NUVEXMAR-131615 format. One record per residue: x, y, z of N, C-alpha, C, O, CB in turn; residue in one letter. Coordinates in pm, 1 decimal, decimal comma, always signed. Glycine has a CB too. Layout:
// residues N
PT        nxx        nyy        nzz       caxx       cayy       cazz        cxx        cyy        czz        oxx        oyy        ozz       cbxx       cbyy       cbzz   residuo
PT          X          Y          Z          X          Y          Z          X          Y          Z          X          Y          Z          X          Y          Z         A
...
This chain:
// residues 93
PT        nxx        nyy        nzz       caxx       cayy       cazz        cxx        cyy        czz        oxx        oyy        ozz       cbxx       cbyy       cbzz   residuo
PT    -3140,9    +3680,4     -152,0    -3034,9    +3592,8     -106,2    -3094,0    +3456,8      -70,7    -3202,1    +3447,0      -12,8    -2961,0    +3654,2      +14,8         M
PT    -3021,3    +3354,4     -106,4    -3058,7    +3218,1      -71,9    -2961,8    +3170,2      +35,2    -2840,3    +3178,7      +17,3    -3057,0    +3123,7     -197,6         I
PT    -3014,1    +3120,4     +145,4    -2931,2    +3073,5     +255,3    -2919,4    +2921,1     +251,3    -3018,1    +2850,0     +232,6    -2989,2    +3119,7     +390,1         S
PT    -2797,1    +2873,3     +269,2    -2771,1    +2730,3     +280,8    -2724,2    +2709,2     +424,9    -2614,9    +2751,4     +462,7    -2662,9    +2679,1     +173,5         V
PT    -2808,4    +2643,3     +504,5    -2781,0    +2622,6     +646,7    -2742,2    +2477,0     +670,7    -2807,9    +2384,9     +622,3    -2904,1    +2661,1     +733,1         D
PT    -2634,7    +2458,3     +746,1    -2587,8    +2324,9     +780,6    -2605,4    +2303,1     +930,0    -2561,6    +2384,6    +1011,2    -2439,9    +2305,2     +739,1         L
PT    -2669,5    +2193,4     +965,3    -2679,3    +2153,4    +1104,0    -2568,7    +2052,5    +1129,2    -2555,9    +1953,7    +1056,9    -2820,4    +2094,4    +1137,7         T
PT    -2489,0    +2077,9    +1231,8    -2375,7    +1992,1    +1262,2    -2404,8    +1904,6    +1383,6    -2475,4    +1946,0    +1475,6    -2250,3    +2075,9    +1286,0         L
PT    -2350,5    +1785,1    +1383,0    -2363,0    +1695,9    +1497,3    -2297,8    +1761,6    +1618,6    -2192,4    +1824,1    +1606,7    -2298,6    +1557,6    +1467,6         K
PT    -2359,5    +1747,5    +1733,3    -2306,6    +1797,2    +1860,5    -2292,6    +1949,2    +1866,5    -2219,0    +2001,0    +1950,5    -2173,1    +1734,6    +1886,7         Y
PT    -2361,4    +2020,5    +1779,3    -2354,6    +2166,1    +1780,4    -2495,7    +2223,7    +1773,5    -2571,8    +2189,3    +1683,1    -2268,3    +2218,2    +1662,9         S
PT    -2531,6    +2310,5    +1867,5    -2667,1    +2365,9    +1866,9    -2687,8    +2476,3    +1763,3    -2801,8    +2510,6    +1732,2    -2699,8    +2419,4    +2003,1         P
PT    -2580,5    +2531,9    +1710,0    -2591,3    +2643,8    +1616,8    -2565,0    +2598,3    +1473,5    -2466,3    +2529,3    +1447,8    -2493,5    +2755,2    +1655,6         M
PT    -2651,7    +2636,0    +1380,5    -2625,7    +2602,1    +1240,2    -2515,9    +2689,5    +1181,1    -2486,6    +2797,7    +1232,1    -2753,4    +2616,4    +1157,3         P
PT    -2456,5    +2641,6    +1074,6    -2359,4    +2717,8     +997,4    -2430,2    +2759,0     +869,4    -2490,8    +2675,5     +802,2    -2227,7    +2634,5     +968,0         V
PT    -2422,9    +2887,7     +834,9    -2494,9    +2938,2     +718,3    -2401,9    +3010,9     +623,4    -2312,4    +3084,5     +665,1    -2607,5    +3030,5     +761,2         S
PT    -2425,0    +2988,8     +494,7    -2362,2    +3068,6     +389,9    -2472,2    +3108,6     +292,9    -2574,1    +3040,5     +281,6    -2246,5    +2989,6     +317,0         V
PT    -2451,1    +3218,2     +224,0    -2553,4    +3267,5     +132,5    -2503,6    +3264,4      -11,7    -2384,4    +3276,9      -39,9    -2595,4    +3409,7     +171,1         Q
PT    -2599,9    +3247,3     -100,9    -2576,5    +3255,5     -244,5    -2673,8    +3357,3     -301,5    -2786,7    +3370,2     -254,0    -2593,2    +3115,9     -313,8         R
PT    -2629,5    +3429,4     -403,5    -2713,3    +3531,2     -466,4    -2816,7    +3469,1     -558,6    -2927,8    +3520,6     -571,3    -2627,5    +3629,8     -544,1         K
PT    -2781,1    +3359,1     -622,8    -2868,6    +3295,7     -721,6    -2917,9    +3159,8     -672,7    -2846,5    +3086,7     -604,1    -2795,5    +3280,0     -855,3         E
PT    -3040,3    +3128,6     -709,5    -3100,6    +3001,6     -670,9    -3023,0    +2881,9     -727,9    -3005,8    +2780,9     -659,7    -3246,0    +2996,8     -717,7         K
PT    -2976,6    +2893,4     -851,9    -2900,4    +2784,9     -913,8    -2770,1    +2758,2     -839,5    -2730,5    +2642,7     -823,4    -2870,9    +2817,7    -1059,7         D
PT    -2703,7    +2863,1     -794,3    -2578,7    +2847,3     -718,9    -2605,4    +2779,4     -584,7    -2525,9    +2696,7     -539,9    -2510,8    +2984,6     -696,8         A
PT    -2716,0    +2813,7     -521,0    -2752,6    +2751,2     -394,0    -2785,5    +2603,2     -415,1    -2747,6    +2519,2     -333,4    -2872,8    +2824,5     -330,0         A
PT    -2855,0    +2571,2     -522,9    -2889,6    +2431,6     -553,8    -2763,6    +2351,2     -583,4    -2752,8    +2236,2     -540,8    -2986,9    +2424,4     -674,0         E
PT    -2668,6    +2409,3     -655,4    -2542,6    +2341,0     -684,3    -2466,3    +2312,0     -555,6    -2413,5    +2202,3     -537,6    -2456,2    +2425,2     -779,4         T
PT    -2460,5    +2411,2     -465,5    -2392,9    +2390,7     -337,1    -2464,3    +2282,6     -256,0    -2399,0    +2197,0     -196,4    -2387,0    +2522,8     -257,0         L
PT    -2596,7    +2285,7     -253,2    -2675,4    +2183,3     -182,9    -2640,2    +2043,5     -234,0    -2615,6    +1952,3     -155,0    -2826,9    +2209,8     -200,4         Y
PT    -2638,0    +2027,4     -365,4    -2607,2    +1895,7     -423,4    -2464,2    +1852,9     -389,7    -2439,8    +1734,8     -364,7    -2626,6    +1898,4     -576,5         Q
PT    -2370,1    +1946,6     -388,7    -2231,5    +1916,1     -352,5    -2223,2    +1865,7     -209,0    -2152,7    +1768,9     -180,3    -2142,4    +2040,1     -370,3         T
PT    -2295,0    +1931,4     -119,8    -2293,9    +1892,2      +21,6    -2359,3    +1756,0      +41,1    -2306,1    +1671,5     +113,1    -2365,7    +1997,5     +107,2         I
PT    -2474,0    +1734,0      -22,5    -2543,3    +1605,8      -10,3    -2455,8    +1491,9      -64,2    -2448,2    +1385,5       -2,9    -2678,3    +1610,1      -85,5         V
PT    -2391,0    +1513,5     -176,5    -2301,7    +1412,2     -233,6    -2188,2    +1380,5     -136,4    -2152,9    +1264,1     -117,7    -2244,6    +1460,1     -369,1         T
PT    -2131,6    +1483,0      -75,2    -2024,0    +1461,2      +22,6    -2075,0    +1385,1     +144,5    -2004,2    +1299,9     +198,3    -1963,2    +1595,5      +66,4         A
PT    -2196,6    +1415,0     +188,5    -2255,0    +1345,3     +303,5    -2278,4    +1197,9     +273,4    -2267,0    +1113,9     +362,7    -2386,6    +1411,3     +344,5         M
PT    -2310,8    +1165,5     +148,8    -2339,4    +1027,7     +109,3    -2212,8     +945,2      +86,3    -2219,5     +822,5      +79,2    -2423,6    +1027,0      -16,2         Q
PT    -2099,2    +1010,3      +74,8    -1974,6     +940,8      +45,7    -1930,8     +849,1     +158,7    -1969,3     +866,9     +274,2    -1866,2    +1040,4      +16,9         G
PT    -1849,5     +750,7     +122,5    -1798,1     +655,0     +220,5    -1690,1     +714,4     +309,4    -1673,8     +672,2     +423,8    -1743,8     +533,6     +150,1         D
PT    -1616,8     +811,5     +258,1    -1506,9     +871,2     +332,3    -1538,5    +1017,9     +360,2    -1591,4    +1087,3     +273,4    -1373,7     +857,4     +254,4         R
PT    -1506,6    +1065,3     +480,1    -1528,6    +1206,7     +510,7    -1446,3    +1296,7     +418,9    -1332,2    +1265,9     +384,5    -1493,9    +1235,5     +657,1         P
PT    -1506,9    +1408,2     +380,5    -1439,0    +1506,8     +296,6    -1439,9    +1641,7     +367,8    -1532,7    +1673,7     +442,1    -1506,8    +1517,6     +156,4         Q
PT    -1337,2    +1718,3     +344,3    -1333,9    +1854,6     +395,8    -1404,0    +1944,7     +294,8    -1363,5    +1953,4     +178,9    -1186,9    +1902,3     +422,1         L
PT    -1508,8    +2011,0     +340,0    -1582,7    +2104,3     +255,4    -1545,0    +2245,9     +297,3    -1562,8    +2283,4     +413,2    -1737,6    +2081,3     +266,1         L
PT    -1494,0    +2323,2     +204,8    -1459,4    +2462,6     +230,8    -1565,4    +2549,6     +164,6    -1581,2    +2548,3      +42,6    -1315,6    +2497,4     +177,5         E
PT    -1637,3    +2624,7     +246,0    -1748,6    +2705,6     +197,5    -1719,2    +2853,2     +216,8    -1655,6    +2893,4     +314,3    -1878,7    +2667,6     +269,0         L
PT    -1766,6    +2933,1     +122,4    -1757,7    +3078,1     +131,9    -1897,9    +3135,6     +121,0    -1992,3    +3066,6      +82,4    -1664,4    +3136,6      +21,7         T
PT    -1909,7    +3260,8     +155,2    -2038,7    +3327,7     +155,5    -2036,9    +3441,3      +54,0    -1941,4    +3518,9      +49,4    -2073,2    +3380,5     +296,5         C
PT    -2141,8    +3451,6      -27,3    -2149,1    +3559,5     -125,0    -2201,5    +3689,2      -64,4    -2182,8    +3796,1     -122,6    -2236,7    +3518,3     -240,7         E
PT    -2266,0    +3681,9      +49,8    -2315,0    +3803,5     +115,1    -2203,2    +3868,9     +196,3    -2181,0    +3989,6     +186,4    -2435,8    +3771,6     +206,1         K
PT    -2133,8    +3789,2     +275,9    -2019,3    +3836,1     +353,9    -1896,4    +3769,6     +293,4    -1859,8    +3658,7     +332,2    -2034,4    +3802,4     +508,9         Q
PT    -1833,9    +3836,1     +200,1    -1727,2    +3772,8     +121,0    -1606,4    +3731,3     +203,9    -1529,8    +3645,0     +161,0    -1682,2    +3866,6      +12,7         T
PT    -1587,6    +3790,0     +320,5    -1475,4    +3751,1     +405,8    -1506,5    +3626,5     +489,7    -1417,0    +3572,4     +554,5    -1437,7    +3866,7     +497,4         E
PT    -1630,5    +3581,0     +489,3    -1672,6    +3466,1     +569,2    -1632,0    +3336,8     +499,0    -1666,7    +3313,9     +383,1    -1825,6    +3469,1     +593,6         K
PT    -1557,2    +3251,9     +571,8    -1516,5    +3120,4     +521,3    -1534,2    +3018,3     +632,2    -1517,7    +3050,3     +749,9    -1368,8    +3122,1     +470,5         K
PT    -1567,5    +2896,3     +595,1    -1580,3    +2789,0     +692,7    -1538,0    +2657,7     +627,0    -1564,8    +2634,7     +509,1    -1726,3    +2779,9     +747,5         V
PT    -1472,2    +2573,0     +703,9    -1433,1    +2439,6     +657,1    -1497,1    +2338,6     +751,1    -1483,8    +2348,6     +873,1    -1275,7    +2422,4     +652,3         A
PT    -1566,7    +2241,1     +693,4    -1642,9    +2143,1     +771,3    -1616,6    +2004,2     +715,3    -1608,9    +1985,3     +593,9    -1795,4    +2175,5     +769,0         I
PT    -1602,9    +1907,7     +804,5    -1591,4    +1768,1     +761,5    -1731,8    +1715,7     +728,1    -1825,8    +1734,5     +805,4    -1522,9    +1679,8     +872,8         M
PT    -1744,6    +1651,2     +614,4    -1876,0    +1607,2     +566,0    -1945,1    +1509,5     +660,2    -2068,0    +1504,6     +663,9    -1861,6    +1543,5     +430,6         S
PT    -1868,4    +1431,4     +736,4    -1931,1    +1334,5     +826,7    -1987,3    +1400,5     +953,1    -2050,3    +1332,6    +1034,3    -1830,4    +1227,2     +865,6         D
PT    -1966,2    +1529,8     +971,2    -2019,3    +1602,0    +1086,7    -2149,3    +1676,0    +1054,6    -2208,2    +1738,3    +1143,0    -1915,9    +1700,4    +1137,7         Q
PT    -2194,5    +1669,6     +929,1    -2317,1    +1737,2     +888,2    -2434,9    +1641,8     +908,1    -2433,1    +1528,7     +859,7    -2308,2    +1784,8     +739,6         I
PT    -2536,9    +1688,8     +979,8    -2655,0    +1604,8     +998,8    -2772,9    +1650,3     +912,5    -2864,9    +1572,2     +888,5    -2695,5    +1604,9    +1145,2         S
PT    -2771,4    +1775,0     +865,7    -2879,9    +1823,8     +779,3    -2832,0    +1944,6     +701,0    -2744,3    +2018,8     +745,1    -3005,9    +1859,7     +862,6         A
PT    -2891,3    +1962,7     +583,8    -2865,1    +2082,1     +502,7    -3000,9    +2136,0     +457,2    -3085,9    +2061,6     +408,3    -2770,6    +2049,4     +378,4         V
PT    -3019,0    +2266,6     +474,6    -3145,7    +2330,9     +443,1    -3118,9    +2448,9     +350,8    -3030,6    +2530,2     +378,0    -3219,2    +2376,6     +572,3         I
PT    -3194,1    +2458,8     +242,4    -3184,6    +2571,6     +150,8    -3314,2    +2651,1     +164,3    -3423,7    +2596,0     +153,4    -3160,5    +2524,4       +2,0         V
PT    -3300,1    +2781,8     +188,3    -3418,9    +2865,5     +202,4    -3388,7    +3006,3     +154,8    -3274,5    +3052,1     +158,7    -3468,0    +2867,4     +348,4         S
PT    -3492,9    +3073,6     +109,8    -3476,9    +3210,6      +62,4    -3484,1    +3304,5     +181,3    -3576,9    +3297,9     +261,9    -3584,8    +3246,8      -43,4         E
PT    -3386,2    +3390,8     +191,1    -3381,4    +3488,6     +300,4    -3377,7    +3626,5     +238,4    -3299,0    +3653,1     +147,6    -3257,7    +3465,5     +394,2         K
PT    -3463,2    +3713,7     +288,1    -3456,6    +3853,3     +245,1    -3505,1    +3942,3     +357,7    -3558,7    +3894,1     +457,5    -3540,6    +3876,5     +116,9         D
PT    -3486,6    +4069,4     +342,1    -3524,1    +4164,6     +445,4    -3673,5    +4174,1     +466,9    -3717,8    +4221,2     +571,7    -3470,9    +4298,7     +411,6         G
PT    -3752,9    +4130,1     +369,2    -3897,9    +4141,3     +381,6    -3963,8    +4012,1     +428,4    -4086,0    +3999,0     +421,2    -3957,0    +4182,9     +249,9         S
PT    -3884,1    +3916,4     +476,2    -3940,6    +3789,7     +525,0    -4032,4    +3818,3     +643,0    -4000,8    +3900,3     +729,2    -3827,9    +3689,6     +565,9         A
PT    -4144,3    +3750,9     +646,0    -4240,3    +3776,8     +752,4    -4189,1    +3723,7     +885,7    -4120,9    +3621,4     +890,9    -4375,5    +3713,9     +718,9         S
PT    -4222,3    +3793,4     +992,0    -4176,5    +3755,3    +1125,5    -4239,6    +3625,1    +1171,0    -4185,6    +3558,7    +1259,4    -4207,5    +3865,3    +1225,6         A
PT    -4352,1    +3586,8    +1113,3    -4420,5    +3465,2    +1153,6    -4364,6    +3338,5    +1092,8    -4406,2    +3228,9    +1130,3    -4562,4    +3475,7    +1119,3         G
PT    -4271,2    +3350,7     +999,9    -4213,0    +3232,7     +936,9    -4126,4    +3156,7    +1036,1    -4045,1    +3216,0    +1107,1    -4130,6    +3272,1     +813,8         K
PT    -4144,0    +3027,7    +1040,7    -4064,5    +2943,7    +1128,8    -3948,6    +2887,4    +1048,2    -3971,6    +2829,5     +942,0    -4150,3    +2829,7    +1191,8         V
PT    -3823,7    +2902,2    +1095,1    -3710,6    +2849,3    +1020,4    -3709,1    +2697,1    +1022,4    -3766,4    +2634,1    +1111,4    -3580,4    +2903,6    +1076,8         P
PT    -3643,5    +2639,7     +924,2    -3627,3    +2494,6     +920,7    -3754,5    +2423,3     +879,9    -3832,3    +2471,8     +797,7    -3582,3    +2444,3    +1055,2         G
PT    -3773,5    +2306,9     +939,6    -3885,2    +2221,7     +901,9    -3999,0    +2223,6    +1002,9    -4094,6    +2147,5     +987,7    -3837,3    +2081,4     +883,7         F
PT    -3992,1    +2307,1    +1104,5    -4096,9    +2312,5    +1206,1    -4231,0    +2352,4    +1146,1    -4335,2    +2306,7    +1193,0    -4058,5    +2409,9    +1316,3         A
PT    -4230,3    +2435,6    +1045,0    -4354,9    +2479,2     +982,1    -4429,2    +2362,8     +919,8    -4552,3    +2361,8     +919,1    -4327,0    +2585,0     +876,7         A
PT    -4357,9    +2265,5     +867,9    -4420,9    +2147,9     +809,2    -4499,7    +2072,0     +914,6    -4610,6    +2026,1     +887,3    -4315,9    +2056,5     +745,1         L
PT    -4444,4    +2058,1    +1034,3    -4514,1    +1991,4    +1143,4    -4640,1    +2063,6    +1181,8    -4738,8    +1999,4    +1217,7    -4424,9    +1978,9    +1262,7         G
PT    -4640,3    +2196,4    +1175,6    -4758,5    +2274,4    +1207,6    -4867,9    +2250,7    +1105,4    -4985,3    +2243,3    +1141,8    -4724,4    +2422,2    +1215,0         Q
PT    -4832,5    +2238,8     +978,4    -4930,4    +2216,6     +873,4    -4991,6    +2077,9     +887,7    -5113,2    +2062,8     +876,0    -4866,3    +2233,3     +734,9         I
PT    -4910,4    +1978,0     +912,3    -4959,0    +1841,0     +926,3    -5052,9    +1827,9    +1045,2    -5153,8    +1758,0    +1035,9    -4841,8    +1744,3     +941,1         V
PT    -5022,3    +1893,0    +1156,5    -5103,8    +1882,4    +1277,1    -5238,1    +1951,9    +1264,2    -5329,8    +1922,6    +1340,9    -5029,5    +1939,2    +1394,0         N
PT    -5252,0    +2043,3    +1169,0    -5378,2    +2114,7    +1152,4    -5484,0    +2028,8    +1084,5    -5603,5    +2052,2    +1102,3    -5356,2    +2241,4    +1072,7         Q
PT    -5441,7    +1930,9    +1007,7    -5532,3    +1853,7     +924,7    -5614,1    +1759,2     +999,9    -5695,2    +1687,5     +941,4    -5460,1    +1781,6     +823,7         G
């Protein structure tokens, strides 16, 4: 499963939807980024392929970040979500 996580302004919790295929996740990512770059806010209606009953509608101007990552049951416990791991790598050098 590929997870597409959205960080919203003024909200401490991300919104996540999953895609089964990497190409589908990349297409959704590009759709969200395009909406974020637009001059006018758009309503984005997202569904989840893992939990098919899960639906969410978000205004594009409320999204501050979008992250695509692979999620599976065998993910190591030491993995840091988001971009924090990048900071750890840079600080080691």
